[in-house]
Every structure is written in structure tokens, then in C-alpha cells.
Biopython code that builds the backbone (N, CA, C, O; Angstrom):
import numpy as np
from Bio.PDB.StructureBuilder import StructureBuilder

atoms = [
    (1, "UNK", "N", (76.436, 39.939, 71.358)),
    (1, "UNK", "CA", (75.059, 40.375, 71.399)),
    (1, "UNK", "C", (74.894, 41.679, 70.641)),
    (1, "UNK", "O", (75.779, 42.535, 70.650)),
    (2, "UNK", "N", (73.755, 41.820, 69.988)),
    (2, "UNK", "CA", (73.490, 43.040, 69.235)),
    (2, "UNK", "C", (72.975, 44.154, 70.111)),
    (2, "UNK", "O", (72.488, 43.921, 71.217)),
    (3, "UNK", "N", (73.087, 45.361, 69.609)),
    (3, "UNK", "CA", (72.618, 46.530, 70.361)),
    (3, "UNK", "C", (71.154, 46.817, 70.105)),
    (3, "UNK", "O", (70.475, 46.094, 69.375)),
    (4, "UNK", "N", (70.689, 47.870, 70.711)),
    (4, "UNK", "CA", (69.315, 48.322, 70.547)),
    (4, "UNK", "C", (69.320, 49.796, 70.173)),
    (4, "UNK", "O", (70.250, 50.534, 70.500)),
    (5, "UNK", "N", (68.278, 50.205, 69.490)),
    (5, "UNK", "CA", (68.085, 51.620, 69.201)),
    (5, "UNK", "C", (66.984, 52.137, 70.116)),
    (5, "UNK", "O", (65.893, 51.571, 70.182)),
    (6, "UNK", "N", (67.286, 53.208, 70.810)),
    (6, "UNK", "CA", (66.310, 53.851, 71.698)),
    (6, "UNK", "C", (65.875, 55.144, 71.033)),
    (6, "UNK", "O", (66.702, 55.976, 70.660)),
    (7, "UNK", "N", (64.557, 55.302, 70.891)),
    (7, "UNK", "CA", (63.990, 56.504, 70.282)),
    (7, "UNK", "C", (63.153, 57.219, 71.334)),
    (7, "UNK", "O", (62.233, 56.640, 71.913)),
    (8, "UNK", "N", (63.485, 58.482, 71.574)),
    (8, "UNK", "CA", (62.732, 59.297, 72.521)),
    (8, "UNK", "C", (61.845, 60.229, 71.710)),
    (8, "UNK", "O", (62.330, 61.109, 70.999)),
    (9, "UNK", "N", (60.534, 60.019, 71.829)),
    (9, "UNK", "CA", (59.590, 60.786, 71.030)),
    (9, "UNK", "C", (58.960, 61.943, 71.791)),
    (9, "UNK", "O", (58.620, 62.968, 71.201)),
    (10, "UNK", "N", (58.806, 61.779, 73.099)),
    (10, "UNK", "CA", (58.205, 62.824, 73.928)),
    (10, "UNK", "C", (58.965, 62.922, 75.239)),
    (10, "UNK", "O", (59.532, 61.942, 75.721)),
    (11, "UNK", "N", (58.966, 64.113, 75.802)),
    (11, "UNK", "CA", (59.582, 64.329, 77.103)),
    (11, "UNK", "C", (58.594, 65.114, 77.953)),
    (11, "UNK", "O", (57.987, 66.081, 77.494)),
    (12, "UNK", "N", (58.442, 64.679, 79.205)),
    (12, "UNK", "CA", (57.624, 65.415, 80.162)),
    (12, "UNK", "C", (58.501, 65.775, 81.350)),
    (12, "UNK", "O", (59.399, 65.022, 81.727)),
    (13, "UNK", "N", (58.232, 66.925, 81.929)),
    (13, "UNK", "CA", (58.966, 67.385, 83.094)),
    (13, "UNK", "C", (57.976, 67.660, 84.213)),
    (13, "UNK", "O", (56.784, 67.843, 83.967)),
    (14, "UNK", "N", (58.475, 67.688, 85.441)),
    (14, "UNK", "CA", (57.630, 68.041, 86.570)),
    (14, "UNK", "C", (58.455, 68.843, 87.563)),
    (14, "UNK", "O", (59.686, 68.813, 87.548)),
    (15, "UNK", "N", (57.754, 69.552, 88.416)),
    (15, "UNK", "CA", (58.394, 70.346, 89.458)),
    (15, "UNK", "C", (58.329, 69.557, 90.753)),
    (15, "UNK", "O", (57.278, 69.026, 91.115)),
    (16, "UNK", "N", (59.452, 69.482, 91.446)),
    (16, "UNK", "CA", (59.537, 68.794, 92.725)),
    (16, "UNK", "C", (59.906, 69.823, 93.772)),
    (16, "UNK", "O", (60.820, 70.624, 93.575)),
    (17, "UNK", "N", (59.197, 69.801, 94.877)),
    (17, "UNK", "CA", (59.512, 70.723, 95.961)),
    (17, "UNK", "C", (59.296, 69.989, 97.277)),
    (17, "UNK", "O", (58.469, 69.081, 97.355)),
    (18, "UNK", "N", (60.018, 70.368, 98.285)),
    (18, "UNK", "CA", (59.817, 69.749, 99.591)),
    (18, "UNK", "C", (59.601, 70.846, 100.620)),
    (18, "UNK", "O", (60.175, 71.931, 100.530)),
    (19, "UNK", "N", (58.773, 70.544, 101.585)),
    (19, "UNK", "CA", (58.512, 71.454, 102.685)),
    (19, "UNK", "C", (59.234, 70.924, 103.911)),
    (19, "UNK", "O", (58.911, 69.854, 104.426)),
    (20, "UNK", "N", (60.200, 71.676, 104.363)),
    (20, "UNK", "CA", (60.952, 71.332, 105.561)),
    (20, "UNK", "C", (60.525, 72.342, 106.617)),
    (20, "UNK", "O", (60.737, 73.543, 106.450)),
    (21, "UNK", "N", (59.924, 71.863, 107.704)),
    (21, "UNK", "CA", (59.323, 72.768, 108.667)),
    (21, "UNK", "C", (60.238, 73.155, 109.806)),
    (21, "UNK", "O", (59.760, 73.607, 110.847)),
    (22, "UNK", "N", (61.550, 72.992, 109.641)),
    (22, "UNK", "CA", (62.499, 73.476, 110.630)),
    (22, "UNK", "C", (62.751, 74.954, 110.373)),
    (22, "UNK", "O", (62.625, 75.425, 109.243)),
    (23, "UNK", "N", (63.100, 75.670, 111.407)),
    (23, "UNK", "CA", (63.394, 77.093, 111.254)),
    (23, "UNK", "C", (62.127, 77.923, 111.232)),
    (23, "UNK", "O", (61.039, 77.427, 111.527)),
    (24, "UNK", "N", (62.277, 79.189, 110.882)),
    (24, "UNK", "CA", (61.146, 80.114, 110.857)),
    (24, "UNK", "C", (60.973, 80.636, 109.435)),
    (24, "UNK", "O", (61.790, 81.414, 108.942)),
    (25, "UNK", "N", (59.898, 80.197, 108.784)),
    (25, "UNK", "CA", (59.640, 80.611, 107.405)),
    (25, "UNK", "C", (58.164, 80.900, 107.226)),
    (25, "UNK", "O", (57.308, 80.212, 107.780)),
    (26, "UNK", "N", (57.886, 81.909, 106.457)),
    (26, "UNK", "CA", (56.511, 82.239, 106.082)),
    (26, "UNK", "C", (56.169, 81.416, 104.840)),
    (26, "UNK", "O", (56.877, 81.480, 103.835)),
    (27, "UNK", "N", (55.092, 80.650, 104.910)),
    (27, "UNK", "CA", (54.667, 79.814, 103.778)),
    (27, "UNK", "C", (53.553, 80.477, 102.978)),
    (27, "UNK", "O", (52.912, 79.836, 102.144)),
    (28, "UNK", "N", (53.327, 81.752, 103.234)),
    (28, "UNK", "CA", (52.356, 82.597, 102.537)),
    (28, "UNK", "C", (50.923, 82.177, 102.868)),
    (28, "UNK", "O", (50.652, 81.797, 104.007)),
    (29, "UNK", "N", (50.022, 82.234, 101.927)),
    (29, "UNK", "CA", (48.592, 82.122, 102.215)),
    (29, "UNK", "C", (48.001, 80.866, 101.584)),
    (29, "UNK", "O", (48.238, 80.565, 100.414)),
    (30, "UNK", "N", (47.226, 80.142, 102.390)),
    (30, "UNK", "CA", (46.638, 78.873, 101.962)),
    (30, "UNK", "C", (45.145, 78.876, 102.244)),
    (30, "UNK", "O", (44.663, 79.546, 103.157)),
    (31, "UNK", "N", (44.432, 78.109, 101.434)),
    (31, "UNK", "CA", (42.983, 77.961, 101.584)),
    (31, "UNK", "C", (42.663, 76.481, 101.462)),
    (31, "UNK", "O", (43.234, 75.788, 100.620)),
    (32, "UNK", "N", (41.750, 75.990, 102.301)),
    (32, "UNK", "CA", (41.453, 74.550, 102.320)),
    (32, "UNK", "C", (40.398, 74.129, 101.313)),
    (32, "UNK", "O", (40.486, 73.034, 100.756)),
    (33, "UNK", "N", (39.404, 74.967, 101.064)),
    (33, "UNK", "CA", (38.314, 74.523, 100.194)),
    (33, "UNK", "C", (37.942, 75.620, 99.211)),
    (33, "UNK", "O", (37.341, 76.610, 99.629)),
    (34, "UNK", "N", (38.257, 75.502, 97.952)),
    (34, "UNK", "CA", (39.105, 74.457, 97.375)),
    (34, "UNK", "C", (40.568, 74.711, 97.753)),
    (34, "UNK", "O", (40.962, 75.839, 98.050)),
    (35, "UNK", "N", (41.343, 73.658, 97.735)),
    (35, "UNK", "CA", (42.756, 73.773, 98.112)),
    (35, "UNK", "C", (43.474, 74.680, 97.136)),
    (35, "UNK", "O", (43.496, 74.421, 95.933)),
    (36, "UNK", "N", (44.066, 75.754, 97.663)),
    (36, "UNK", "CA", (44.792, 76.675, 96.795)),
    (36, "UNK", "C", (45.802, 77.464, 97.620)),
    (36, "UNK", "O", (45.788, 77.439, 98.851)),
    (37, "UNK", "N", (46.671, 78.158, 96.910)),
    (37, "UNK", "CA", (47.798, 78.876, 97.488)),
    (37, "UNK", "C", (47.868, 80.257, 96.860)),
    (37, "UNK", "O", (47.505, 80.433, 95.697)),
    (38, "UNK", "N", (48.335, 81.239, 97.626)),
    (38, "UNK", "CA", (48.521, 82.585, 97.097)),
    (38, "UNK", "C", (49.730, 83.231, 97.773)),
    (38, "UNK", "O", (50.001, 82.972, 98.946)),
    (39, "UNK", "N", (50.444, 84.057, 97.044)),
    (39, "UNK", "CA", (51.525, 84.836, 97.637)),
    (39, "UNK", "C", (50.970, 86.061, 98.368)),
    (39, "UNK", "O", (51.649, 86.654, 99.206)),
    (40, "UNK", "N", (49.736, 86.430, 98.042)),
    (40, "UNK", "CA", (49.132, 87.624, 98.613)),
    (40, "UNK", "C", (47.948, 87.250, 99.502)),
    (40, "UNK", "O", (47.324, 86.206, 99.311)),
    (41, "UNK", "N", (47.651, 88.096, 100.459)),
    (41, "UNK", "CA", (46.504, 87.864, 101.336)),
    (41, "UNK", "C", (45.219, 88.091, 100.543)),
    (41, "UNK", "O", (44.967, 89.193, 100.057)),
    (42, "UNK", "N", (44.413, 87.043, 100.418)),
    (42, "UNK", "CA", (43.143, 87.119, 99.705)),
    (42, "UNK", "C", (42.030, 86.652, 100.632)),
    (42, "UNK", "O", (42.296, 85.998, 101.641)),
    (43, "UNK", "N", (40.810, 86.974, 100.305)),
    (43, "UNK", "CA", (39.661, 86.583, 101.113)),
    (43, "UNK", "C", (39.576, 85.063, 101.256)),
    (43, "UNK", "O", (39.611, 84.338, 100.261)),
    (44, "UNK", "N", (39.465, 84.589, 102.484)),
    (44, "UNK", "CA", (39.343, 83.159, 102.744)),
    (44, "UNK", "C", (40.664, 82.430, 102.892)),
    (44, "UNK", "O", (40.676, 81.234, 103.185)),
    (45, "UNK", "N", (41.772, 83.121, 102.697)),
    (45, "UNK", "CA", (43.097, 82.510, 102.821)),
    (45, "UNK", "C", (43.663, 82.792, 104.207)),
    (45, "UNK", "O", (43.390, 83.838, 104.795)),
    (46, "UNK", "N", (44.454, 81.856, 104.724)),
    (46, "UNK", "CA", (45.109, 82.021, 106.026)),
    (46, "UNK", "C", (46.614, 82.034, 105.838)),
    (46, "UNK", "O", (47.164, 81.254, 105.060)),
    (47, "UNK", "N", (47.275, 82.930, 106.561)),
    (47, "UNK", "CA", (48.733, 82.960, 106.521)),
    (47, "UNK", "C", (49.268, 81.766, 107.310)),
    (47, "UNK", "O", (48.848, 81.531, 108.443)),
    (48, "UNK", "N", (50.184, 81.022, 106.719)),
    (48, "UNK", "CA", (50.732, 79.814, 107.349)),
    (48, "UNK", "C", (52.245, 79.977, 107.476)),
    (48, "UNK", "O", (52.917, 80.424, 106.547)),
    (49, "UNK", "N", (52.765, 79.604, 108.645)),
    (49, "UNK", "CA", (54.205, 79.646, 108.889)),
    (49, "UNK", "C", (54.665, 78.285, 109.387)),
    (49, "UNK", "O", (53.848, 77.455, 109.786)),
    (50, "UNK", "N", (55.960, 78.060, 109.362)),
    (50, "UNK", "CA", (56.506, 76.795, 109.861)),
    (50, "UNK", "C", (56.056, 76.504, 111.290)),
    (50, "UNK", "O", (55.830, 75.348, 111.645)),
    (51, "UNK", "N", (55.925, 77.546, 112.109)),
    (51, "UNK", "CA", (55.540, 77.322, 113.509)),
    (51, "UNK", "C", (54.170, 76.653, 113.618)),
    (51, "UNK", "O", (53.909, 75.950, 114.593)),
    (52, "UNK", "N", (53.285, 76.861, 112.628)),
    (52, "UNK", "CA", (51.978, 76.196, 112.651)),
    (52, "UNK", "C", (52.139, 74.683, 112.550)),
    (52, "UNK", "O", (51.455, 73.934, 113.248)),
    (53, "UNK", "N", (53.038, 74.237, 111.686)),
    (53, "UNK", "CA", (53.287, 72.801, 111.543)),
    (53, "UNK", "C", (54.050, 72.253, 112.747)),
    (53, "UNK", "O", (53.802, 71.130, 113.186)),
    (54, "UNK", "N", (54.976, 73.046, 113.275)),
    (54, "UNK", "CA", (55.717, 72.609, 114.463)),
    (54, "UNK", "C", (54.773, 72.450, 115.657)),
    (54, "UNK", "O", (54.902, 71.492, 116.419)),
    (55, "UNK", "N", (53.822, 73.380, 115.828)),
    (55, "UNK", "CA", (52.844, 73.288, 116.915)),
    (55, "UNK", "C", (51.935, 72.070, 116.730)),
    (55, "UNK", "O", (51.580, 71.409, 117.706)),
    (56, "UNK", "N", (51.561, 71.776, 115.494)),
    (56, "UNK", "CA", (50.741, 70.592, 115.220)),
    (56, "UNK", "C", (51.488, 69.327, 115.646)),
    (56, "UNK", "O", (50.906, 68.447, 116.281)),
    (57, "UNK", "N", (52.776, 69.234, 115.298)),
    (57, "UNK", "CA", (53.587, 68.070, 115.683)),
    (57, "UNK", "C", (53.624, 67.898, 117.202)),
    (57, "UNK", "O", (53.457, 66.795, 117.721)),
    (58, "UNK", "N", (53.847, 69.016, 117.901)),
    (58, "UNK", "CA", (53.918, 68.955, 119.371)),
    (58, "UNK", "C", (52.585, 68.517, 119.964)),
    (58, "UNK", "O", (52.553, 67.703, 120.887)),
    (59, "UNK", "N", (51.495, 69.047, 119.444)),
    (59, "UNK", "CA", (50.167, 68.770, 120.008)),
    (59, "UNK", "C", (49.714, 67.333, 119.739)),
    (59, "UNK", "O", (49.181, 66.675, 120.633)),
    (60, "UNK", "N", (49.924, 66.839, 118.507)),
    (60, "UNK", "CA", (49.371, 65.541, 118.114)),
    (60, "UNK", "C", (50.403, 64.420, 118.060)),
    (60, "UNK", "O", (50.032, 63.251, 117.952)),
    (61, "UNK", "N", (51.678, 64.750, 118.131)),
    (61, "UNK", "CA", (52.711, 63.720, 118.146)),
    (61, "UNK", "C", (53.025, 63.102, 116.797)),
    (61, "UNK", "O", (53.718, 62.087, 116.733)),
    (62, "UNK", "N", (52.539, 63.683, 115.734)),
    (62, "UNK", "CA", (52.910, 63.201, 114.402)),
    (62, "UNK", "C", (52.832, 64.350, 113.401)),
    (62, "UNK", "O", (52.375, 65.447, 113.721)),
    (63, "UNK", "N", (53.284, 64.072, 112.198)),
    (63, "UNK", "CA", (53.357, 65.088, 111.152)),
    (63, "UNK", "C", (54.804, 65.270, 110.751)),
    (63, "UNK", "O", (55.660, 65.532, 111.596)),
    (64, "UNK", "N", (55.075, 65.136, 109.494)),
    (64, "UNK", "CA", (56.451, 65.216, 108.993)),
    (64, "UNK", "C", (56.548, 66.236, 107.878)),
    (64, "UNK", "O", (55.546, 66.784, 107.420)),
    (65, "UNK", "N", (57.775, 66.479, 107.452)),
    (65, "UNK", "CA", (57.991, 67.267, 106.251)),
    (65, "UNK", "C", (57.349, 66.502, 105.103)),
    (65, "UNK", "O", (57.127, 65.296, 105.213)),
    (66, "UNK", "N", (57.050, 67.181, 104.008)),
    (66, "UNK", "CA", (56.456, 66.459, 102.894)),
    (66, "UNK", "C", (56.949, 66.996, 101.564)),
    (66, "UNK", "O", (57.525, 68.080, 101.473)),
    (67, "UNK", "N", (56.704, 66.202, 100.544)),
    (67, "UNK", "CA", (57.170, 66.502, 99.198)),
    (67, "UNK", "C", (55.962, 66.776, 98.307)),
    (67, "UNK", "O", (54.923, 66.132, 98.448)),
    (68, "UNK", "N", (56.099, 67.716, 97.404)),
    (68, "UNK", "CA", (55.035, 68.063, 96.471)),
    (68, "UNK", "C", (55.572, 67.886, 95.056)),
    (68, "UNK", "O", (56.652, 68.372, 94.722)),
    (69, "UNK", "N", (54.800, 67.184, 94.229)),
    (69, "UNK", "CA", (55.150, 67.012, 92.820)),
    (69, "UNK", "C", (54.040, 67.605, 91.961)),
    (69, "UNK", "O", (52.858, 67.397, 92.233)),
    (70, "UNK", "N", (54.420, 68.335, 90.935)),
    (70, "UNK", "CA", (53.415, 68.876, 90.024)),
    (70, "UNK", "C", (52.954, 67.785, 89.061)),
    (70, "UNK", "O", (53.523, 66.694, 89.020)),
    (71, "UNK", "N", (51.926, 68.094, 88.298)),
    (71, "UNK", "CA", (51.525, 67.194, 87.223)),
    (71, "UNK", "C", (52.599, 67.253, 86.141)),
    (71, "UNK", "O", (53.203, 68.307, 85.937)),
    (72, "UNK", "N", (52.851, 66.144, 85.442)),
    (72, "UNK", "CA", (53.830, 66.184, 84.341)),
    (72, "UNK", "C", (53.386, 67.156, 83.252)),
    (72, "UNK", "O", (52.206, 67.233, 82.912)),
    (73, "UNK", "N", (54.338, 67.883, 82.721)),
    (73, "UNK", "CA", (54.094, 68.853, 81.655)),
    (73, "UNK", "C", (54.893, 68.430, 80.437)),
    (73, "UNK", "O", (56.113, 68.278, 80.506)),
    (74, "UNK", "N", (54.202, 68.240, 79.320)),
    (74, "UNK", "CA", (54.881, 67.795, 78.099)),
    (74, "UNK", "C", (55.636, 68.957, 77.455)),
    (74, "UNK", "O", (55.085, 70.041, 77.268)),
    (75, "UNK", "N", (56.899, 68.717, 77.121)),
    (75, "UNK", "CA", (57.726, 69.712, 76.444)),
    (75, "UNK", "C", (57.198, 69.842, 75.016)),
    (75, "UNK", "O", (57.151, 68.859, 74.278)),
    (76, "UNK", "N", (56.804, 71.046, 74.632)),
    (76, "UNK", "CA", (56.111, 71.240, 73.349)),
    (76, "UNK", "C", (57.009, 71.084, 72.126)),
    (76, "UNK", "O", (56.627, 70.414, 71.166)),
    (77, "UNK", "N", (58.165, 71.672, 72.142)),
    (77, "UNK", "CA", (58.993, 71.706, 70.935)),
    (77, "UNK", "C", (60.182, 70.772, 71.069)),
    (77, "UNK", "O", (61.326, 71.163, 70.833)),
    (78, "UNK", "N", (59.901, 69.543, 71.449)),
    (78, "UNK", "CA", (60.960, 68.562, 71.632)),
    (78, "UNK", "C", (61.257, 67.882, 70.299)),
    (78, "UNK", "O", (60.343, 67.401, 69.629)),
    (79, "UNK", "N", (62.521, 67.842, 69.914)),
    (79, "UNK", "CA", (62.943, 67.189, 68.676)),
    (79, "UNK", "C", (63.231, 65.712, 68.991)),
    (79, "UNK", "O", (63.982, 65.407, 69.917)),
    (80, "UNK", "N", (62.633, 64.810, 68.221)),
    (80, "UNK", "CA", (62.831, 63.377, 68.441)),
    (80, "UNK", "C", (64.318, 63.039, 68.412)),
    (80, "UNK", "O", (65.065, 63.516, 67.558)),
    (81, "UNK", "N", (64.728, 62.204, 69.363)),
    (81, "UNK", "CA", (66.129, 61.799, 69.486)),
    (81, "UNK", "C", (66.214, 60.288, 69.423)),
    (81, "UNK", "O", (65.289, 59.590, 69.839)),
    (82, "UNK", "N", (67.310, 59.787, 68.908)),
    (82, "UNK", "CA", (67.542, 58.340, 68.960)),
    (82, "UNK", "C", (69.040, 58.094, 69.147)),
    (82, "UNK", "O", (69.890, 58.873, 68.717)),
    (83, "UNK", "N", (69.314, 56.982, 69.805)),
    (83, "UNK", "CA", (70.700, 56.593, 69.949)),
    (83, "UNK", "C", (70.789, 55.083, 70.050)),
    (83, "UNK", "O", (69.834, 54.414, 70.443)),
    (84, "UNK", "N", (71.945, 54.560, 69.691)),
    (84, "UNK", "CA", (72.185, 53.122, 69.691)),
    (84, "UNK", "C", (72.958, 52.717, 70.923)),
    (84, "UNK", "O", (73.823, 53.451, 71.402)),
    (85, "UNK", "N", (72.635, 51.529, 71.437)),
    (85, "UNK", "CA", (73.334, 50.982, 72.586)),
    (85, "UNK", "C", (74.128, 49.764, 72.165)),
    (85, "UNK", "O", (73.956, 49.243, 71.063)),
    (86, "UNK", "N", (74.984, 49.325, 73.037)),
    (86, "UNK", "CA", (75.733, 48.091, 72.775)),
    (86, "UNK", "C", (75.213, 46.965, 73.626)),
    (86, "UNK", "O", (75.785, 45.875, 73.608)),
    (87, "UNK", "N", (74.158, 47.181, 74.367)),
    (87, "UNK", "CA", (73.598, 46.152, 75.253)),
    (87, "UNK", "C", (72.634, 45.243, 74.520)),
    (87, "UNK", "O", (72.074, 44.325, 75.118)),
]
sb = StructureBuilder()
sb.init_structure("model")
sb.init_model(0)
sb.init_chain("A")
sb.init_seg("    ")
for serial, (resi, resn, name, xyz) in enumerate(atoms, 1):
    if name == "N":
        sb.init_residue(resn, " ", resi, " ")
    sb.init_atom(name, np.array(xyz, "f"), 0.0, 1.0, " ", f" {name:<3s}", serial, name[0])
structure = sb.get_structure()
């Protein structure tokens, strides 16, 4: 069987983060409308800690850790690559 040539013309990356609500951690400042985050205390933002999520779990009986993914970001100065396979 003949091989194939794979050409990579663009690459996008994203940031992956997970929130694990075990332990005691300060999650800084959050705002619901519009949804936003800040490292500093700003008007309309509330300081959130892991204990807030732990208390929610105890009170309502549900709620888990969660994962956050950013929007894909295209790498600007990516040089086109190609390689041959034997498959």
C-alpha cells in the first residue's frame, strides 16, 4: 500500500483548566452579569472561595468540579509542515 502526505497549514491552541473544589483556595473575584473574572476586588464582583462550592454541594446535593476551555487561538507565525506516512 502507498503512503500519504499530511500537510499542516494552520495550528490552533487552547487553554485548559480545571476547578477542583477540594481544600481551601481563594478563587478571586467573580461577577455574574456579564460573566467575568478579576484578580482584584472591583465594583459588582464577589470574592469566591472553594468553601462556597463545597457549601453549595452540601445544601443542594449536587455540583461537581468542572473544566474550562478557552476559545481556540490561531498561531500567527506557523510555518507550513508536511510529512509522509507509510499507511
